[in-house]
BAFI-3210 file (N, C-alpha, C; in Angstrom, 3 decimals, decimal comma, padded with zeros to 6 digits):
// residues 95
n [1|2|3|4|5|6|7|8|9|10|11|12|13|14|15|16|17|18|19|20|21|22|23|24|25|26|27|28|29|30|31|32|33|34|35|36|37|38|39|40|41|42|43|44|45|46|47|48|49|50|51|52|53|54|55|56|57|58|59|60|61|62|63|64|65|66|67|68|69|70|71|72|73|74|75|76|77|78|79|80|81|82|83|84|85|86|87|88|89|90|91|92|93|94|95]
n.u [116,550|117,213|119,634|122,386|122,448|120,144|118,047|117,810|115,785|113,301|110,175|108,740|107,921|105,222|104,322|103,787|107,098|109,490|109,310|107,897|108,158|107,152|105,493|102,725|102,568|102,764|100,208|098,622|098,512|098,103|095,637|094,070|094,493|095,166|094,569|093,669|095,742|096,521|098,930|098,584|098,414|098,906|098,012|098,798|100,047|103,119|105,330|105,982|103,525|100,684|098,859|100,723|101,720|104,640|108,026|110,096|112,160|111,304|110,490|108,702|106,264|106,553|107,131|110,800|113,195|112,194|111,514|109,724|109,228|106,870|104,652|102,628|103,410|103,514|102,174|100,096|098,485|099,483|100,065|101,100|102,442|105,221|105,472|106,856|109,594|109,372|109,166|111,506|113,202|112,396|113,629|115,914|118,247|118,077|119,360]
n.v [083,560|081,116|080,864|078,588|079,015|078,940|077,820|075,120|075,384|076,642|075,853|076,741|079,298|081,783|083,803|084,524|085,727|086,104|084,122|085,019|085,635|087,053|089,833|089,390|087,094|088,440|090,053|088,314|087,143|089,376|089,935|087,676|087,630|090,374|093,330|096,643|098,499|100,176|102,570|103,438|106,846|108,864|107,815|106,858|108,952|110,600|111,955|113,965|112,685|111,931|109,596|109,528|106,765|106,297|107,509|110,817|109,449|106,808|104,669|102,434|102,396|101,082|099,102|097,445|097,894|098,426|099,438|101,699|101,901|103,766|105,232|105,233|107,710|110,061|113,438|113,869|112,671|112,030|113,397|111,246|108,824|108,315|107,239|104,864|106,011|108,084|106,489|105,854|107,671|108,802|106,715|106,788|107,884|106,569|104,273]
n.w [080,215|079,553|080,254|081,547|084,148|085,465|083,716|084,103|086,508|085,023|083,516|081,131|079,237|081,013|079,849|077,045|074,847|073,697|072,298|070,344|066,628|064,608|063,902|063,713|065,488|067,934|067,669|067,733|070,380|071,699|070,991|072,348|074,660|075,453|078,011|078,609|081,098|083,870|085,504|088,590|090,110|092,753|094,765|097,560|100,647|101,036|103,328|106,521|107,877|109,511|108,428|106,472|104,309|103,464|104,161|103,276|102,231|101,183|102,743|103,969|106,424|109,546|108,752|108,657|106,878|104,372|101,442|098,589|095,212|093,261|091,399|093,174|095,141|093,940|093,621|091,540|088,700|086,444|082,721|080,594|078,841|080,260|082,570|083,753|082,971|084,866|087,669|087,737|088,313|090,184|092,012|091,634|093,365|095,700|095,494]
ca.u [115,976|118,493|121,444|122,409|122,466|118,487|117,386|116,780|114,212|112,130|109,343|108,797|107,148|104,537|103,425|105,279|107,197|110,849|108,949|107,648|108,811|106,845|104,455|101,122|102,645|102,591|099,055|097,783|098,425|097,898|093,902|093,427|095,152|095,442|093,704|094,220|096,132|097,134|099,946|098,301|099,735|098,360|097,314|099,434|101,038|104,784|106,317|105,260|102,453|099,816|098,789|101,565|102,617|105,870|108,679|110,514|113,029|110,076|110,611|107,259|106,063|105,915|108,544|112,195|114,521|111,241|111,303|108,617|109,312|106,335|103,974|101,387|103,675|102,969|100,895|099,278|098,264|100,741|099,657|101,918|103,072|106,340|105,275|107,960|110,675|109,581|109,841|113,136|113,719|112,169|114,167|117,781|118,877|118,391|120,407]
ca.v [082,375|079,664|080,663|077,539|079,038|079,245|077,151|073,588|076,002|076,928|075,292|077,594|080,856|082,240|084,700|084,276|086,946|085,551|083,093|085,813|085,676|087,633|090,914|088,573|086,429|089,480|090,608|086,848|086,926|090,639|090,056|086,932|088,163|091,897|094,100|097,682|098,638|101,496|102,745|103,965|107,394|109,420|106,811|106,640|110,057|110,532|112,624|113,367|112,875|111,068|109,048|108,914|105,365|106,336|108,415|111,059|108,096|106,594|103,979|101,692|102,941|099,954|097,910|098,072|097,738|097,947|100,897|101,120|102,744|103,377|106,414|105,971|109,002|111,628|114,132|113,675|111,879|112,505|113,060|110,861|107,045|107,998|106,820|104,164|107,235|109,245|106,018|105,017|108,688|108,824|105,899|106,887|108,375|105,566|103,052]
ca.w [080,871|079,144|080,985|082,830|086,268|085,911|082,836|085,226|087,118|084,027|083,006|080,178|079,013|081,115|078,818|075,562|074,765|073,611|071,109|069,237|065,524|063,646|064,361|063,545|066,726|069,031|067,778|067,732|071,704|072,302|070,769|072,633|076,136|075,586|078,700|078,944|082,289|084,612|086,957|089,520|090,832|093,830|095,783|098,862|100,814|101,860|104,224|108,206|107,984|110,266|107,658|105,145|104,422|103,164|104,667|102,609|101,736|100,503|103,510|104,324|107,502|109,887|108,078|108,653|105,507|103,033|100,268|097,537|094,581|091,970|090,937|094,282|095,824|092,776|093,932|090,546|087,666|084,968|081,668|079,451|078,384|080,435|083,844|083,936|083,375|086,497|088,587|087,608|088,278|091,972|092,504|091,289|094,335|096,475|094,317]
c.u [116,228|119,629|121,241|122,292|120,882|117,908|116,682|115,202|112,976|111,523|108,828|107,859|105,945|103,085|104,181|105,722|108,605|110,509|108,239|108,289|107,966|105,933|102,932|101,020|102,008|101,022|098,049|097,277|097,691|095,890|093,507|093,483|095,392|094,709|094,592|094,915|095,928|098,058|099,437|099,416|098,315|097,791|097,419|100,521|102,512|104,891|105,918|104,199|101,387|099,238|099,433|102,254|103,994|106,350|109,302|111,631|112,609|110,691|109,476|107,733|105,813|106,794|109,685|112,598|113,056|111,116|110,311|109,066|108,489|105,631|103,176|101,928|103,640|102,106|099,833|099,114|098,831|100,141|100,662|102,324|104,088|106,556|106,728|109,343|110,451|109,454|110,902|113,957|113,550|113,008|115,838|118,339|119,230|119,165|122,155]
c.v [080,874|079,952|079,495|077,803|078,948|078,267|075,798|074,420|076,408|075,948|075,496|078,877|081,102|082,561|084,728|085,950|086,767|084,761|083,827|085,873|086,598|088,828|090,165|087,371|087,567|089,869|089,501|086,808|088,462|090,545|088,965|087,100|089,361|092,150|095,443|097,168|100,229|101,877|103,794|105,099|108,678|108,943|106,711|108,172|109,661|111,795|112,268|114,054|111,743|109,744|108,831|107,554|105,385|107,723|109,124|110,306|106,653|104,533|103,789|102,362|101,536|098,703|098,187|097,178|097,211|099,623|100,250|102,809|102,937|104,926|106,615|107,356|110,021|112,322|114,194|113,305|112,242|112,240|112,758|109,650|107,540|108,072|106,302|104,900|107,767|108,157|105,580|106,845|109,333|107,632|105,640|107,185|107,705|104,629|103,540]
c.w [080,624|079,622|082,168|083,935|086,349|084,849|083,369|085,631|086,427|083,321|081,850|080,202|080,318|080,667|078,152|075,490|073,615|072,256|069,906|067,913|064,328|064,143|064,464|065,218|067,897|068,382|067,942|069,732|071,977|072,298|071,561|074,047|076,501|076,819|078,484|080,916|082,600|085,531|087,207|090,209|091,510|094,501|097,538|098,843|101,394|102,249|105,865|108,214|108,748|109,788|106,164|105,495|103,657|104,124|103,295|102,192|101,078|101,463|103,826|105,676|108,205|109,697|107,496|106,912|104,191|102,349|098,886|096,535|093,378|092,284|092,288|094,896|094,755|093,929|093,072|089,574|086,472|083,644|080,649|079,763|079,245|081,727|084,736|084,128|085,019|087,368|088,730|088,183|089,708|092,383|092,329|092,603|095,670|095,975|094,262]
res [m|k|h|p|a|i|a|s|m|i|e|g|e|r|e|p|s|r|s|f|r|t|a|e|d|v|l|k|v|y|r|a|e|g|r|a|g|h|h|a|c|a|t|r|r|m|g|e|f|p|d|a|v|f|d|e|k|l|r|v|r|g|f|a|g|l|r|v|v|d|g|s|i|m|p|t|m|v|r|s|i|a|t|v|r|l|r|r|l|i|g|e|p|l|c]
***
């Protein structure tokens, strides 16, 4: 965000990250603002079904030109911390 092309549009960090200098800096912010998160999986149907949100190419039905690549199309929750990698694998053929 310090690149001249965008720096003039940035007021400051919204969520500290690059300003961390020590592990204690990271822990301080995490303790103050940290929260558990989750990556929703198996929440949307894909395919040729009347209730499917996405078609087989991850195009959102009813919205021209919009594709969504996320875990919602996975058939079940994956027992893994690697859901980000799986989502990339889902989307790679579309790139």
